[in-house]
C-alpha positions in Angstrom: 17.2 10.5 -5.1 14.6 9.6 -6.5 10.8 10.4 -5.1 10.0 6.4 -5.3 13.6 5.8 -3.1 12.3 8.7 -0.8 8.6 7.0 -0.2 10.1 3.5 0.4 12.7 5.0 2.7 9.9 6.9 4.6 7.4 4.1 4.8 10.5 1.3 5.9 11.2 3.9 8.8 7.7 4.2 9.8 6.9 0.7 9.5 10.0 0.0 12.0 8.8 2.5 14.5 5.7 1.3 14.7 7.3 -2.5 15.6 9.3 -0.3 18.0 6.1 1.5 19.4 4.1 -2.2 19.3 7.2 -3.9 21.6 6.3 -1.2 23.9 3.0 -1.7 24.5 3.3 -5.0 24.4 0.9 -5.2 21.5 3.4 -7.2 19.0 1.2 -10.5 18.6 -1.5 -8.5 17.4 0.6 -6.1 15.0 2.4 -9.6 13.1 -0.8 -11.0 13.0 -2.7 -8.2 11.6 0.4 -7.6 9.0 -0.2 -11.4 8.0 -3.6 -11.4 7.9 -3.4 -7.7 5.7 -0.6 -9.6 3.4 -3.0 -12.2 2.8 -6.0 -10.4 2.2 -4.0 -7.8 -0.5 -2.8 -10.8 -2.7 -6.5 -12.3 -2.8 -8.2 -9.2 -3.9 -5.3 -7.9 -6.4 -5.8 -12.1 -8.2 -9.6 -11.0 -7.6 -9.5 -7.9 -9.5 -7.3 -9.1 -12.1 
């Protein structure tokens, strides 16, 4: 197994655990909102710095 596959697996696991934690705390709506804003800003900055 290559390092990139292990890293992908670890990041995916961390994301899942974060979702579970947000559901337990009752902050899943805030988490989803931040994820959408983060994805949008990442794409915007990616286009800006090309």
